[in-house]
N, C-alpha and C positions, 0 to 999 in steps of 0.2 A: 679253720675254726676261728671265730672272732667273738668278742664280748660286745653285747649291745643291749641298751634299754629299749625293749620292744613295747609298742603301744597296744593295749588290748582293744580290739575292734568289737568283739562279741564274746560273751561268757555265759554259757547256758548249761543247765543240768539235762543230760540226755538219757539217763537211766539212774537207778538207785545208786547214790554215792558216786556217780560217774559224770564228769563235766567235760564240756568242749570249750576250748580256748582258741580264738582266732586272733593271731598277733601280726602286727604290721612292722616291717623293718627290713634292713638290708640282708639279714640272715637268709631270707627267702631266696635271694639271688644266688646263694652259694650252695644250695642243696643240689647234689649231683646224682644221688641214687635213692630210691625208696628203701626204707629200712634204717636210714640214718636217724640220729636223735639229737635233741638239744639238752643242755644241762641248765636247769632253772633254779635260781635262788629266790625263794619266796620273799624273804625280807632279811634285814640284818639280824633279827631275832633268831632266825633259823639259818645258821652259818652254812651247813652242808647243802649242797645243791642236790636236786632230784633229777635223774635222767627221765626224759619223757620222749617217746617215739613220735615221729612226724606222721600224721594221718593224711595230710593233704598239703599241697603247695600251689599257690597261684602267683606265678612270677610276674604276670602283668600288673597285679595289684600289690605285689610285694608282701604277700601274707603266707603264713603257715598255720595249719590247724593242728592242735594238740588235743589229745584226750587223756584224762588222768582219773584215777580212782582214789577216793579218800582212804588213806591207809594209816594215818596218824596225825599228830598235831600240825606238822608242816603242811601237808596237803589239805588238811581242814582249814588252815589259815588261808591257803590259796583260794578257797571258795569265796572269801570275802572281797577279793579283787573284782573291780567292775570296769565296764567299758570306759576308756579314757585314761585309766591307770597305766603305769609302765612297770614292766617286769625285767629283772636282770637275767639275760639269757646268754649262754655260752654255746656256740655251735655254728654250723651243724657238725656233729662228731661221728666217728666210727665209719666202718665200711658196710655198705648196704648190700642189697641183692644186685648181683652183677648183670644187669640187663643187657649191656652191650655184648657180653660174651655168650648170651643164651641162644640156643637153637631149639625152641620149643613151640609147639602148636596147640597143645592141650594142657593147660595148667590147672593145678588143684591148689587152692589156698586153704590152709587149715589153721584157724585161729581160736584161741581160748581166752575168754575174759578180756583183760586189758591188753592182751597180746594181739587183739584183732586190729587196732588202729593202723599199724604200719602196713598191714596187708591191703588196706583200702587204697592207699596211694600206689602200692605195687600193682594192684588189680587195674587201676586206671592206666598206668603206663603199659601194662601188658596188652590191654585192650587197644590202646593206640597203635601197638605193633601188629595188631590183627590176630592176637592169640585168643583162643577160646578159653574163657575163665569159668571155672566152677569153684564154689566156696563152701566150706563147712565151718560153721561158727558155733562154738560151744560156750554156754553160760550156765551159771548156777540155777537161776530161775528166770521166768518171763520178765520179772521186774529188773533184772540185771542186763537184759538184752538191749543192744543198741546197734545202729548202722545196718540193720538187716535190709531195709529198703534201699539204702545206698549200694549195698553189694548186689541186690537184684538188678540194678542198672548195669552191672558188669557181666551178669550171666546167671546161671542156675545156682540156687542157694539151698543148702541143707542146714537146719538149725537143730542143735541138741541142747537139752537142759537136764541138769542132774535130777530134778524132780518131775520131769515130764510136763511142766506147765506150758511149754512152748516147744513145738517140733518133736523130735524123737527123744524119748527118755533115755538118759545115759550120757556117755561121753562121745567126743568126736570120733574116737576109734571104733564106735559101734557102726558107723556108716561107711567107714573107709573100705572094707572088703568089697562092697558093691561098686566102688568108684575107681579103685586103683588100676583096673585093667583098661580104663577109658582115657587115661592121661599119660603124658610122657615126662612131666616134671612136677614135683610138689614143693610148696613153700609153706613153712609153718612158723608160728610165733605164739608163745604162751608160757604157762608155768613149766618148770623143769620136768615135773612128773608127767605132764602131758607130752612134752617134747620127747621124753624117753619112750613113751608108749607109741607115739607116731613114728619115731625112728625105727622101732622094732617092726611095726606093722608094714611100713613102707620100705623095708630094707632092700627090696629088689627094684626100687624105682629111684632114678636120679632126683636129687632135691637139695634144698637148703633149709636150715633152721636158724631162727633168730633168738638169741638167749636173753631173757630178762634177768637183770642182776642189779643189786645195789652197787653204786660206784662212789669212789672217793673224789679223786681229782677230775676224772672224766677224760684225761688226756694221756694216760699211760704212765704216769710218774709214780703212783703210790702202790701199785700192785694189789689193790683191794678187790678187784673183780676178775681174778684169773680163773681159767678152767683148764683142766689137764688135757694136753694134746694126745693124739693117738699115734705119735711118732717119737723120735728121739730128741725133739726140740724142746721138751719140757712142758711149759705152760703157754697158753695164749691169753692175752689181755682182751677182755670182752669189749672194753671201751674203745680200743684203737685197732686191734686185730679183727674184731667183730663189730657189732654183735651178730653179724650173719656169718655162718660157717657151713661147710659141707657136713652132713651128718657123720661121716667117717673121719672127720678131721679132729674131733674132740670127744672126750669121754664125759658124758653127763653124770653128775654126782647123784 
């Protein structure tokens, strides 16, 4: 993990209150696994950094792609940054999806809201390994949906929205029963309530979950982002032991 002022190459709104940042810098050369994140400090006015997952990496051009949703004053201030500006970035951090240890042929990606981005880079790496990729993407409404076409480049895509304005009405778990018998491994990222439901529905399928959580230091020193483990080891630090875990490794609150 290193600290770097990364240059903004492109900054665009891709859905309601959801923005894509493409950043240039050496951090891109150090990303080892999909599912890792960077810790972004918007400005000196907003001291606390924001963890943002990495949606794509181009090591030839030394760029990383981030997507974030406006959740408060800090992320709202971030929308004012423009191409050519520099952002204080610490990263890449955390342990991602362990691609090198995987033996899978049929993968199912299950993302909800701003948990979708890290699954895009994961899907690209899985496809490079010859894995068949199917994706289930859940959003609140059609206006909140993003990256659907990008996921279609990886394989079959199912979309759910809470109000039915795009795809199947309901939650990602509404379509999982028809898909779970066709895949051998699942990968999921999204809000805790969604991960809990996915974990229950996919209890008989091997998989990995990536936990979204507010972080303090982002390097494992402050214990602000812990989750209870499912063994006698106590707690896991999401920022450095995760954010990716096996579903049976942790107890979701």
